GUZA-177348 format. One record per residue: x, y, z of N, C-alpha, C in turn; residue in one letter. Coordinates in steps of 0.05 Angstrom, whole numbers, plus 32768, in hexadecimal, padded with zeros to 4 digits. Layout:
! residues N
XYZXYZXYZa;...
***
This chain:
! residues 43
7EE094DA82CE7ED694F382C37EED950282B6m;7EE8950C829E7EFD951B82907EFD9538829Ae;7F159543829C7F17955E82A57F169572828Ev;7F20956A82777F22957C82607F0795878257v;7EF3957582537ED99580824A7ECC9593825Ep;7ED0958E82787EC595A0828C7ED395BB828Bi;7EEE95BA82877EFC95D482857EF495E3826Cl;7EEF95D582567EE695E2823E7ECB95F08242k;7EB995E2824F7E9E95EE82557EA196078266i;7EB19604827C7EB4961B828E7EC19633827Fi;7ED5962D826E7EE39642825F7ECF9650824Cf;7EBE9640823E7EAB964C822B7E97965D823At;7E8C965482507E79966482607E87967D826Av;7E9F967B82727EAE9693827C7EB296A78266g;7EB8969E824D7EBB96B182377EA096BF8231i;7E8A96AF82317E7096BB822B7E6996D08240i;7E6E96CA825A7E6996DE826F7E7A96F6826Ci;7E9496F282657EA6970982627E9D971B824Ba;7E96970F82347E8C971F821D7E73972E8224l;7E61972282337E48972F823B7E4F9747824Dy;7E61974382607E69975982727E7697708263a;7E879769824F7E95977E823F7E80978D822Fi;7E6D977F82237E58978C82137E48979F8224a;7E409797823C7E3197A8824F7E4197C18256r;7E5B97BD825C7E6C97D482637E6F97E7824Cn;7E7397DD82347E7597EF821C7E5C97FF8219l;7E4597F2821D7E2B9800821B7E2A9817822Fn;7E32981182487E329824825D7E45983B8257l;7E5D9835824E7E70984A82477E66985C8231i;7E589850821D7E4D985F82077E3898738211k;7E27986A82237E12987B822F7E1F9892823Ei;7E33988D824D7E4198A2825D7E4E98B6824Ai;7E5B98AD82347E6798BF82217E5398D18214l;7E3C98C5820C7E2798D582007E1C98EB8213i;7E1998E3822D7E1098F682417E24990D8244y;7E3E990782467E52991C82497E53992E8230w;7E50992282187E50993281FF7E39994581FFk;7E21993C82087E0A994D820A7E0F9964821Ed;7E1B995E82347E21997282487E349987823Dl;7E48997F822F7E5D999182267E5299A3820Fi;7E44999781FC7E3C99A681E47E2099B381E6f;7E1399B081FE7DF899BB82007DF999D98201r;7E0A99E482137E0D9A0082187DF49A108212k;
***
């Protein structure tokens, strides 16, 4: 059994999961910033 193809597959899946997690976190950060902006400028 070759090790290199298995490592490539694991690496690719890891990158996909990491990008998904970053995208979810950016979405969450954006929602929080909009909420704070509304709180500050609502007055």
